[in-house]
Residue frames as a rotation matrix with the C-alpha (Angstrom) as fourth column:
MET 1
-0.629 -0.354 0.692 0.20
0.571 0.395 0.720 21.23
-0.528 0.848 -0.047 16.37
GLU 2
-0.472 0.423 -0.773 -1.12
-0.463 -0.865 -0.191 23.80
-0.750 0.268 0.605 13.95
GLY 3
-0.123 0.520 -0.845 -3.91
-0.990 -0.008 0.139 22.55
0.065 0.854 0.516 11.73
GLY 4
0.472 0.258 0.843 -3.57
-0.471 0.882 -0.006 18.95
-0.745 -0.394 0.538 12.96
SER 5
-0.704 -0.709 0.045 -2.15
-0.390 0.438 0.810 16.14
-0.594 0.553 -0.584 10.91
ASN 6
0.423 0.818 -0.390 -3.75
-0.784 0.114 -0.610 14.80
-0.454 0.564 0.690 7.77
PHE 7
-0.071 -0.499 0.864 -2.94
-0.063 0.867 0.495 11.20
-0.995 -0.019 -0.093 6.86
SER 8
0.763 0.424 0.488 -4.26
0.431 0.227 -0.873 11.65
-0.481 0.877 -0.009 3.31
THR 9
0.866 -0.479 -0.141 -1.22
-0.462 -0.661 -0.591 13.81
0.190 0.577 -0.794 2.58
MET 10
0.180 -0.802 0.570 1.22
-0.648 0.339 0.682 11.31
-0.740 -0.492 -0.458 4.08
ALA 11
-0.040 -0.284 -0.958 3.10
-0.954 0.297 -0.048 9.36
0.298 0.912 -0.283 1.45
ALA 12
0.923 0.377 0.074 2.46
-0.384 0.905 0.183 5.64
0.002 -0.198 0.980 1.30
PRO 13
0.130 -0.901 0.414 5.40
-0.515 0.295 0.805 3.37
-0.847 -0.318 -0.426 2.15
VAL 14
0.493 -0.071 -0.867 7.04
-0.849 0.179 -0.497 2.09
0.190 0.981 0.028 -1.04
PHE 15
0.627 -0.309 0.715 8.07
-0.096 0.881 0.464 -1.57
-0.773 -0.359 0.522 -1.25
ASP 16
0.358 -0.609 -0.707 11.33
-0.926 -0.331 -0.183 -1.94
-0.123 0.720 -0.683 -3.16
GLY 17
0.503 -0.111 -0.857 11.73
-0.305 0.905 -0.297 -5.71
0.808 0.411 0.422 -2.77
ASP 18
-0.559 -0.745 -0.363 13.59
0.182 0.317 -0.931 -5.62
0.809 -0.587 -0.042 0.55
ASN 19
-0.998 0.068 0.013 12.34
-0.023 -0.156 -0.987 -5.86
-0.065 -0.985 0.157 4.15
TYR 20
-0.498 0.862 -0.098 8.85
0.062 0.148 0.987 -7.15
0.865 0.485 -0.127 3.24
GLN 21
-0.122 0.480 -0.868 7.85
0.922 0.379 0.080 -7.77
0.368 -0.791 -0.489 6.87
MET 22
-0.627 -0.143 -0.766 8.55
0.532 -0.797 -0.287 -4.17
-0.569 -0.587 0.576 7.86
TRP 23
-0.952 0.294 -0.081 6.76
-0.260 -0.643 0.720 -2.81
0.159 0.707 0.689 4.77
VAL 24
-0.398 0.851 -0.344 3.67
0.477 0.512 0.714 -4.94
0.784 0.120 -0.609 5.52
VAL 25
-0.172 0.278 -0.945 3.34
0.965 -0.146 -0.218 -3.42
-0.199 -0.950 -0.243 8.98
ARG 26
-0.770 -0.169 -0.616 3.82
0.134 -0.986 0.103 0.10
-0.624 -0.004 0.781 7.67
MET 27
-0.891 0.448 -0.065 1.40
-0.157 -0.171 0.973 -0.44
0.425 0.877 0.223 4.76
GLU 28
-0.257 0.822 -0.508 -1.31
0.785 0.485 0.386 -1.94
0.564 -0.299 -0.770 6.95
THR 29
-0.280 0.092 -0.955 -1.03
0.789 -0.545 -0.284 0.98
-0.547 -0.833 0.080 9.34
TYR 30
-0.941 -0.095 -0.326 -1.12
-0.105 -0.832 0.544 3.46
-0.323 0.546 0.773 6.49
LEU 31
-0.684 0.724 -0.089 -4.30
0.069 0.186 0.980 1.89
0.727 0.664 -0.177 5.03
GLU 32
-0.154 0.607 -0.780 -5.94
0.965 0.261 0.012 1.68
0.210 -0.751 -0.626 8.45
ALA 33
-0.586 -0.126 -0.801 -5.24
0.461 -0.864 -0.202 5.36
-0.666 -0.488 0.564 9.03
LEU 34
-0.880 0.283 -0.381 -7.02
-0.472 -0.609 0.637 6.17
-0.052 0.741 0.670 5.74
ASP 35
-0.121 0.849 0.514 -9.86
-0.517 0.388 -0.763 3.76
-0.847 -0.358 0.392 6.64
LEU 36
0.243 0.127 -0.962 -8.99
-0.962 0.159 -0.222 1.66
0.125 0.979 0.161 3.53
TRP 37
-0.644 -0.636 0.426 -7.74
-0.691 0.722 0.034 -1.53
-0.330 -0.272 -0.904 5.14
GLU 38
-0.081 0.700 0.709 -11.03
-0.009 0.711 -0.703 -3.39
-0.997 -0.063 -0.052 4.41
ALA 39
0.713 0.342 -0.613 -10.75
-0.546 -0.277 -0.790 -2.35
-0.440 0.898 -0.011 0.78
VAL 40
-0.321 -0.947 0.002 -7.59
-0.755 0.258 0.603 -4.48
-0.571 0.192 -0.798 0.30
GLU 41
-0.471 0.180 0.863 -9.70
0.295 0.955 -0.038 -7.35
-0.831 0.237 -0.503 -1.02
GLU 42
0.666 0.745 0.046 -11.34
0.363 -0.269 -0.892 -5.02
-0.652 0.611 -0.450 -3.60
ILE 43
0.498 -0.431 0.753 -9.99
0.796 -0.118 -0.594 -3.46
0.345 0.894 0.284 -6.78
LYS 44
0.844 -0.182 0.505 -9.20
-0.275 -0.954 0.117 -0.29
0.460 -0.238 -0.855 -4.81
GLY 45
0.715 -0.608 0.345 -6.75
-0.244 0.246 0.938 -2.32
-0.656 -0.754 0.028 -2.74
LYS 46
0.430 -0.553 0.713 -5.07
0.840 0.535 -0.092 -3.63
-0.331 0.638 0.695 -5.90
ALA 47
0.637 -0.139 0.758 -4.66
0.423 -0.759 -0.495 -0.09
0.644 0.636 -0.425 -7.16
CYS 48
0.865 -0.320 0.387 -3.15
-0.502 -0.579 0.643 1.03
0.018 -0.750 -0.661 -3.86
LEU 49
0.586 -0.662 0.467 -0.71
0.181 0.669 0.721 -1.85
-0.790 -0.338 0.512 -3.90
PHE 50
0.450 -0.384 0.806 0.36
0.890 0.119 -0.440 -1.15
0.073 0.915 0.396 -7.47
ALA 51
0.780 -0.072 0.621 0.94
0.059 -0.980 -0.188 2.48
0.622 0.183 -0.761 -6.59
VAL 52
0.750 -0.430 0.502 3.31
-0.656 -0.386 0.649 1.75
-0.085 -0.816 -0.572 -3.70
VAL 53
0.609 -0.621 0.494 5.78
0.415 0.780 0.468 -0.72
-0.676 -0.080 0.732 -5.21
SER 54
-0.189 -0.777 -0.600 8.93
-0.399 -0.497 0.770 0.04
-0.897 0.385 -0.216 -7.14
PRO 55
0.308 0.275 -0.911 8.94
-0.949 0.017 -0.315 -0.50
-0.071 0.961 0.266 -10.96
MET 56
-0.655 -0.622 -0.429 11.02
-0.640 0.758 -0.123 -3.67
0.402 0.194 -0.895 -10.49
VAL 57
-0.840 0.417 0.347 8.46
-0.017 0.619 -0.785 -5.16
-0.542 -0.665 -0.513 -8.10
PHE 58
0.024 0.903 -0.430 5.54
-0.649 -0.313 -0.693 -3.97
-0.760 0.296 0.579 -10.28
THR 59
-0.132 -0.114 -0.985 6.78
-0.950 0.296 0.093 -5.98
0.281 0.948 -0.148 -13.27
ARG 60
-0.939 -0.265 -0.218 6.71
-0.195 0.935 -0.298 -9.13
0.282 -0.237 -0.930 -11.12
ILE 61
-0.739 0.674 -0.025 3.17
0.305 0.302 -0.903 -8.60
-0.601 -0.675 -0.429 -9.80
MET 62
-0.681 0.464 -0.567 1.36
-0.619 -0.778 0.107 -6.81
-0.392 0.423 0.817 -12.61
SER 63
-0.615 0.452 -0.646 -0.36
-0.411 0.516 0.752 -9.96
0.673 0.728 -0.131 -13.92
LEU 64
-0.883 0.289 -0.369 -1.85
0.468 0.589 -0.659 -10.91
0.027 -0.755 -0.655 -10.55
LYS 65
-0.422 0.826 0.374 -5.60
0.392 -0.206 0.897 -10.40
0.818 0.525 -0.237 -10.39
SER 66
0.692 0.717 -0.084 -6.39
0.362 -0.244 0.900 -9.63
0.624 -0.653 -0.428 -6.74
ALA 67
0.390 -0.491 0.779 -4.94
-0.734 -0.677 -0.059 -7.68
0.556 -0.549 -0.624 -3.86
LYS 68
0.759 -0.068 0.648 -4.66
-0.460 0.649 0.607 -10.95
-0.462 -0.758 0.460 -1.94
GLU 69
0.821 -0.486 0.301 -2.49
0.570 0.665 -0.483 -12.49
0.035 0.568 0.823 -4.70
ILE 70
0.471 -0.649 0.597 -0.32
-0.054 -0.697 -0.715 -9.42
0.880 0.304 -0.364 -4.78
């Protein structure tokens, strides 16, 4: 593989409201690959979650205060 793979350029899985269980596994794996999984409880985790949901889902979760609530 030329140049190796770089997870930081890999697109985060987007949650569109369907197949939540599959998205959770993909998202956890994505965050672990970026060494961000432990940040889920912090504001950084909230920002990551807001970035990877569809606009329809975002409007339902935008008032939640923590990554855990989201």
